[in-house]
N, C-alpha and C positions, 0 to 999 in steps of 0.2 A: 252811100257805100259803103260797106261795112274794113274797117281795116284789114279781114282776111282777104276782101272782094277785091283791096288797093294794090296789096303783094302781088308781084310775078310769081307766075306758076312757073313751075321747073319740074320736070323727073316723072318719073313713073305715076307717081302721085296728083303731077297739075293732069299726067296726059289721061289717064282716067277719072279726073274730075271733070274735065271737059265731055265726056261722052254721060255720066251723070249729074245728079244735081246734087252736086259735094263740091265742098274748097277741099284744097288738097289734105291739108292739117286732120279732114275727117275723113279719108278715105281708109284709114289703119281701123275706122271704127266700122265703117258698110263692110269691110273686107272679112272682120272679123264676125261682127252678127251675120251676115251672110254666110259663111262656114260654120256656126254654130245652128243655123236652121239647117243647110245641107245636110248636115252628118246628123240630126233629130228627126227629119225628114224622111232621108234613106231609110233608116231602120224602121219607120211607123210604115213605111207604103211596102216593106218590102214584107207584110205579114198582112196588109190590108188583103190583096185579095186572097190569101187562105183565109181570112176574117169574112169575105163576103159570101163564099162558096159554101161555109158554116154553115151560114147563116139562113142558104137559102135552100140545104139538107134536111137542115130542122124541120120546113115547112114554112110559106110564107104564108101560110095562115097565121105562126106564132109566132112572127116579129116580133107585134107589140109584147110580148112574155121577154122575149131581149131587149128590148126597151128600157121594162119596166125594169128585168133584173142591174143592170148599166145604171138606172135612175137610185136603187137603191143603193148598192155600191156606194155610186154616190155621194151620198147621206154618210156614208156610214166613214166614208175617208174626207170626206171636209172637215170635223170637229180633230182627224187628227192632226190637220195640214194645219187648223188653226193652232193647235198647240203648238205644235215644231216653229211654226213661224213665231210664237210669242216666246220662246226658250232660243232658235238659231239668230245672230248676226244676220240679219237682212247681207251680206256680201256671201256667208254659205251656208242659205236655204236656197238657192237652184242646186251646187251642188248635191248636199246633200241628201232633198230629194230623187236629180236623176239619179244616185246611186242608190238607192233604194229600187226604183223601178229598174237596174235594170237588174239587182240581185233577185227580183219577182219575178223577170224573163228566164234565168237564170232554169229557176223552180218551177215553170212550165216548159223548161224542155226537160228537163228530167223525166218529167211527166209524162211528156210526149212520148218520147223515146221508151219510156218501161209500157205505157197503154195509148196507141197511139190511132186507135177506134174504138175508145172511152168513148160518148156521143157527150157524157156530162162533163167532160174533161174539157171538151171542144166547146159546150156552150161555154163554159165555163172563161174561157180563155176569151171567148167574142164580147161575153162585159166585160172584162178586164181591161182587154188594151182599146176598146171603147173609150172607159172612163180613164184611161194610161192616156190618150191622146191628148185627151181637153183639159187634162195639168199638166203632163210635162209642158204645153204650147202655150196655156197660159202662163204657167210661172217664166218661161223663157221673154214671154211680151212684157211682162211687170220688168222682169230686169232691161229689157231695151228703152221701156220709158222712164227707165230710173235712171241708168244712163247718161240719155241723150236729153236736150234740151225740149221741151217743145216748138219752136221752130225748126231745128235739125227733125226729127220724127218726121214731122212733115213735110220734108222735104227727103226724107232716106230712105222711111221705113219701107217706100215702095222699090228700092236695091237691097236690102236684107233680106225681105218675103222674098226675094226669087231666088235665095238659097234652098227656102222653100220647096217652092218649087222645081229648081234643081233637082232638089234631093225626090223627091214625090216621081219624077220621070226617072232618077236611076236607081230608086227603089223597087219597083215591078219586073226593071229588068236584071238588075242582080240578079231578083225574086228567080226569072223566070230561067235565069244562066246556073244556077245552083243548086236549086232545092230539086233538082234528079241524083246530087251528087250528095247533097249534105241533109237532107231532110226539113220537114218543121223543125226541128228538133234544133236542127245546125242551124236552118235561120234562127232561130231566137236568140242563138248563143251568137252570133253577127252580129245582132242588134244591139244584143246587150253592150258590147263592145262599144262601136260606134258611140249607144248614149255615155258611156263611158271619157267615149274622144269628146262628147259636146267641152267639157271641164277646159279643154287649149282655150277653145275663144273665149269663154268666160274669164278662165285669169286675162287675156288681151286687152278683151273689154275694161277689164278694175283697171289696169295698167295703164290703157289711154287712156281713161275716165281722171286719175290722178295728175293727170300733166296734163287736166286739164283748168283757165282760169276757177276760184272758188273751188278748188277740188276738195281743199283741206276742212272742208265745215261737211263736205258729204262725204269722207273718205272720216270723218268721226262718227258720223249718221251710221253709217254704212253697215259700222263695226261693232252697232249694235242690234240688241233683239228690235221687230217692230214696236212688240207688247199688246193691248190691247184684248179683247174672251176671247177662247175661241172660234165662239160664231160671232164677232165681230163683223167681218167681212156682211154677211145678211141684216145684221143692227143697221148700219151703214147704210147699206142700201135702201132700207126702211125710211130714214132720215132724212133723205137724199132726193127733190123732186128730180134731179138732174141725174141720177143713178137706177130712178123708177124705171124712168125715159130710158136707156141704155138697157135699164133688163126685159121691158115690151120690146123694145126692138128685137132681142137676140129671141125673146118665145116666136115674135110675127119670122124671122130671119127662119128658123127652126119649123115651124111650121111648113113654108114651104120649102123646104132640103125634105123635111121628112115627107111629104105628099109625093115626093118627085121620088124619093129611094123606095117607098113601096110601089111606087109601078116598073118601075126599073125592075127589084126582084120579081114581080107578078111578069113582064113584057119577058124578062129573060130565061124564066122557067118555062114559061108556055115557047118558047124560041127556040133554045136551047137545051135539052132535055141532057144529056149528056153533063158531069161535073166537072170534065178535066174542059169542057168547052167554053161552060159558067166561066171558071179560073181566066182563060185567056181573055175571055169577054171583059171581064170587070178588070183584069192588066193590060188590053187594048184602052177602053177610056179611059183610065189613068194617066197613058202615057202621050194620049191627047190633050189630055186637059192640061198638063205639065209642058206639053209642049207650046203651047196658046199661052201658058201662063206668065213664062220667062220671058220674054219679051218686052211684052207689055211690061211687066213687074221694072222690067231694068231701064228700061227708055223712057217709059209714057207715064209712070203712076206715078214719079215725082215732081216733073213740071206741069202735071193734069192740077195736080193740088197745089202746086206752086201759085198756077195765074187762078187757077178756081175753086180753090177752095176743097175744103175736108167734105165739104154738101152734096160734089157731085156723086163722090165716092162712094156714098151711100141715099142713092137716093136709081142709078142710072139700070143698076141691076135690077132692084125690084121691080122698073116701071119695065124692065125686056122681061121679066118673070112673066106682069100680067100679059104682053104679047105671046110666051112662049104656052103659060094653061091654056090660053085659048085657041090655038092650033093646036092642043092635046083634046082638047075639048069635039072638035070636030074631024078629030084624025088621030087618034090612038093608036101608034103602031111604030115598031120599036124605032124604025130611020129617025119618026121624029122625035121622040119620047129619047135617044140617044145625042140628038141636035139641041134640043132643050137642055141635058141634061150638064152637056159641057157648058154650053153657053151659061148654064148657075156657078156651076163649080168654076168655071174659070173667072168670071166675072167678082165671084165670092174670093177667093185668093188674090187676084188682083187690083181689085180695087176695095169690095168691102173690109174684106179682114184688116187689110192697112187703115181705111178712115176708123173702122172701131179700134185698132190696138189707138193711135191717136186719140181718141176719145181720154183717152184716161194720162195722158202726156204735161196736163193744168190741175191733176189734185194730188192730194199728198200720200207721200209711202205708203202708209195705211191701208190707205185705199187701191191704190197700185197694185200690192199683193192681197190684200185683204177681199175686199167689195168686191173688188175688181175678179178673182179668183174665184169666187162663191156666183160671179157672176156666169164665168165663164165654164160653169162644173153643174153645181145644185142649178141655176135656173136653167143651162143647157140644154141637159139631160131631164130638167120637168117638162121643159118645153117640146122634148122629144114624149113624153111620155104620151102627153095630155093630147097633139099633132096625130100620133101612133094611133090610137084608140079613139080620137075625132074620125081619121082618115077608114077605122076598121066599120065604126059607126054607119059613117052614108057612104061609105061600099054597101054596108050591108040593105041598106033601106033602097039605093038611090042605082044609078047608072054609071060610069066611068066619066061619063061627062059632068052628069052630079058633080064627083070629087074633085076636078078635073077646073070647072067654075066656080067651086067657093073656093079654092087655091087661088086664082086669080085676083078674087077679094079681099083676101090675107095679102095676098103680095101686091097691091092697092095701099092698105093701114100702111104696111111694112115703108113702102116709098113714099106717103107722108112722114109719119115718123122720123125717117131718115134726114129729111129734108128740112125737122125744123129740129133736129140736134143737131146736123151737122151748123144750121147758122150757130145756133149757141155754141158750138164748139168756140166758133172761128169770130166771134164777137171775143168771147173769156180769151182767143191766145193770138186776140190783135197788137198786141203793146211787146210781145215776144217780137224780136225782128231773125234771129237766126236759130 
């Protein structure tokens, strides 16, 4: 029994700690992390249905070009981020990046206000928002992995991730209520304000860490830049079998995601020709996904991880996707696709994402902020591009069932690698008690 477990639990933090897998003194960090991701994902999911509609409007047959554009922009932004991470103290890296993206949203808002029907502006927005979400989410999780120790992350990341799910639920609801009154430009300005608001819980988390044991040395380290070259993240990946394994895991994840995404776009276009109805369908799927995810993240993920380890988080969803693609091969109808898509996204948000973030809690700070960011952006979007063109090629020469069967094979490989990475991480983190 740890010292924290031996102390009596009193007050609101104690009551909350009984509901989630947190000690009373950890509850403020859980609440601040929850708020950080709630604000971040509320802002993003306000704009996601609009982005999806723009993607369909440009033609489902052209989606692979938007994916390619996103990858190119990600490649251009990555060395800039590496330079910023080299020059800016670690504790100020997230605020600097979030303020930059908030300013970019203001610029897009002005452009949409002046030329709302510009097709190239819409395509640019699709690409920028797709790149944006990977960068800001990756940096946010790097920050959380920096603030919390591996054992704490193992218990608490599920509850923190629930803030993302609640934000993902609130975002499309707010968007649906406000878009008729403020338009797309207004939604972008609100999202920018929410992104700036993320700096409040960031400050609270830094203050919480300063009160923890061994915080003095960590505070000194956080006040210094990370160092390394602008492409240090990719170099770190190439030198580490562990990081190469994580990168391949992400490539397989994106392949499964992209295969389902293309099938979703195709079936939505065929089933709901009206663009307004398409936006409503995308928003409804988002609401269903986030509603189901919140309960799992708050009450199950932490307890499940503590009892069974990270391995179960990384393997359960891929195994379910093997069965899901099998169903799509047998009956490629929109209700079946919607069910599989919801299952995949709920599983990713509630299980795979927290598990994937836990893989970085036992590595050094340069790996957390640079290699992890390279995996979450360049590798992720590279996987998008490869799988998008692979999907296009298979669909051109085969049937929808062939695409689904290939997806099942990829999901099986994803499950096997997830099992391997989870076992490695559980062994590496074993000495860490809390």
